[in-house]
N, C-alpha and C positions, 0 to 999 in steps of 0.2 A: 505494500501499499505507500502511494507516496502523496504523502499531506499537503506538497508542493504544487502537485498537478492540478487544476481546476477540473478537468476532466474526469480524473479520478473522483475528487469530490461531488462532483454530479452524479457519477455512477451510483456511488457507495449511496447518495441519498436518496435516491428512485430504488435503490435494493431495499433500503431501509422502509420506506413510506408508500411503495407500490400500494397497495390495497387502501391503505388510508386515503392516498391521493385519489383514487377513482371515487371513493364514498362522499369526500368531501366538496369535490367537485360537481357531483351530478353525472357522471362522464355518460350514464345511459342516456339522457336525455339534453344535456346543455349544447351539443352542437346541433341539434336534427334540421334546424332552418338551413344552416350551411351545408350540411351532408345532403340533404335533399336537392339544393342547388348543384351542388357537386354531381350527385348521380345522373341528372340531367345534361351534364355537360360532357360526361364521358360515354364516346360510342359503345354501344351493346357489347359486352365481352371484352371489353378494354384492358388493359394490363394497368396496374396503378402501382407506383413506388413511394409506400408511406415511409418519410424519414422520420425519426423521433416517434415511433410508432405508440410507444407505450405498452400499455396491456393489451392492445388490439380492439378497445372497447371507445367509443361505439364506432369509430372511423372504418377500421379493418373489417369490422364485424357487417356494417352496414351495407359496404361495398361488396364483398362475398355474397351477401344474401340478395342484392342485386344482379348477380351473375358476371362482377367483374373479378378478373385474377388479381391478388394482392401479393406483394412482398413488402413486409414491414423490416425497418431496420431499428434498431435503439441499442442505446450504450449498456442499459442494466440487463443484466443476467436474470435477475427476478422480473422485470417487465417483460422479457422475451418467454421466458417459462411460462408465465400466467397467460400471455397471448396465445402461445400454442394449446393451451387448454381452453381458452375462452374461444376462440378461433380457428380451430382446426381446417378448415378450409383453404386457410391461406398458408404462407411461408413465412417465416420470421428469422432473420440473421442478427445476431449480436455482432454489433460494428459501430466503431466511431462513425457517424454520419458526415462529419466534416472529413475523413478520411476517404469516401466514397469516390469511386471515378463515375 
């Protein structure tokens, strides 16, 4: 653990607070108007890259339910583990989104 690395601090924070974050910010309903508009703009069966996907809820879940192929990326192992459990229809990768090509 590197206490000087801000990315490590963020990763550890989301590892520790993953479940509480979803509960505190009403993740299931908070973004519904935005997600509905987004779904309307993506071609049927489109592929989506969700950077900083968190637990996959609600964005990846809504997109896969709408028939899109989703790949989510997050720095937190706990968030990725939860996303794989909550949205098994999507693919999730633990990685630093700022390092993705």
